[in-house]
N, C-alpha and C positions, 0 to 999 in steps of 0.2 A: 076641453080638447079643441085645438085649432090646427087646421091644415090649409096650407096655401100653395097651390100649384103654380109653376112657371115653366117657361122653356118651350112652349108650343110655338107654332108658326107654319110657314109655307116651305115645303121642301120638295124637290123633284124625286120621282120614283128612283129607287136605288140608293137614295141618300140616307143620312142618319140624323137623329135628334136625341138630345138628352133632356128629359123632363126632370124637374126638381119639385119636391114636396117638403116645404118647411113645416115641421111639426113642433107643437108646444102644448103645454097644459096637461101633460101626462108623462108617466114614467115609461119610457120606451120598452124596458125589459118586461113590463106587465101587459103589453099590448101586441097586437099584430097589425101590420099596415099593408094595405094592398093598393094596386093600381087597377083601375077599370076604364072602360071606354063606352061611349054611347053614341049612336047615330039616331036621327029622328025616327020615331015609330018602331024602335026596337028596344029590347031590354038591355039594361046595362050589363056589359060583358066583363067578367073578371079576367085579368091578364097575368098578374104576378103578385105574390105575397111574401112578406117576410115576418117570421114568427119571432117576436122580440126576445123571449126568454133564452133562446138558443141560436138565434140568427139563422135558422134554417129557412131556405127559400123554396118556393113552389111556383110552378108555371102551368098555365093552361095550355091546351094543345095548340091554340092559335098563336101563342107567343113563344112557345118553346123553340129555342135555337136562334131566334132573332132579337128577342128582348132580354134584358138583364136588369134585375132589381138589386139595389145595393144601398148602403147607407154611408154617411161620413163617419169619421172616428168618434165624433161626439154624439152620434145618433140623434142629430137634430134636423137632418135632411135625408129624405129617401129619394133615390134616383130611379129613373127608368131609362135605360139606354136602349134606343130602338135603332136597329140597323136594317139594311135592305128593305127600306120602306116601300109599300105598294099603295096605289090609289085607294084600295079597299081598307087601308089603315086610317083613312080620313075619318075623324070623329072628335068629340070632346073627351078629353082624358081627365079622369078624376083620381085623386088619392083618397083613401078612407082608412079609418082606424076602428078597431074593436078590441075588447079585452081578450087577452090570450086564451083564457079558458073557453070563451065563446067560439073562438076560431078552431081550437082543437076539438071541441064538441061537434061543431059542424062537420069537420073532416070525418069524424068517427061515425056520424049518423047518415052520411049520404052526400056530403059535398058542401063546399063553400059557395055561397051566392052573395049577391049584393045585399040581401036581407040580413046576412050575418054581421054586417058593418053598420054601426049607428052614427058615426061621425064622418062627415064628408067635407071636402073642399068645394070650391065653386067651379073648378074645372079649367082646363086650358085647351084651346082649339088647336088641333093638328090637321093640316091639309097637305095631302100628297098629290102633286100634279103628275099627270102621265107623261 
């Protein structure tokens, strides 16, 4: 399983960015892919997920309404469109993958966390200036 993020950078508050996660080494329809972010001294925060078998998408409270997760038609890239960015969105953004059964099990027993995902990219820095 390989995941490579790109698309981070510096943007002014109110602006938009689209992050990309190139995925390979697994059958997308058997996995779930998610986007997370992390700032120093804080836990990794889940933002959005896509469930490969049925392409259903899920959002955390912090991303709902401003962020959109999607894939390309070949399901080789997972995107995170981020709009109306705020300085507090500054973080390293990661994509991650886990087998679909693990994702649905986590949902059923109390929620998806970073521990649900076993494969991670290296991250891409997003900085939002005031």
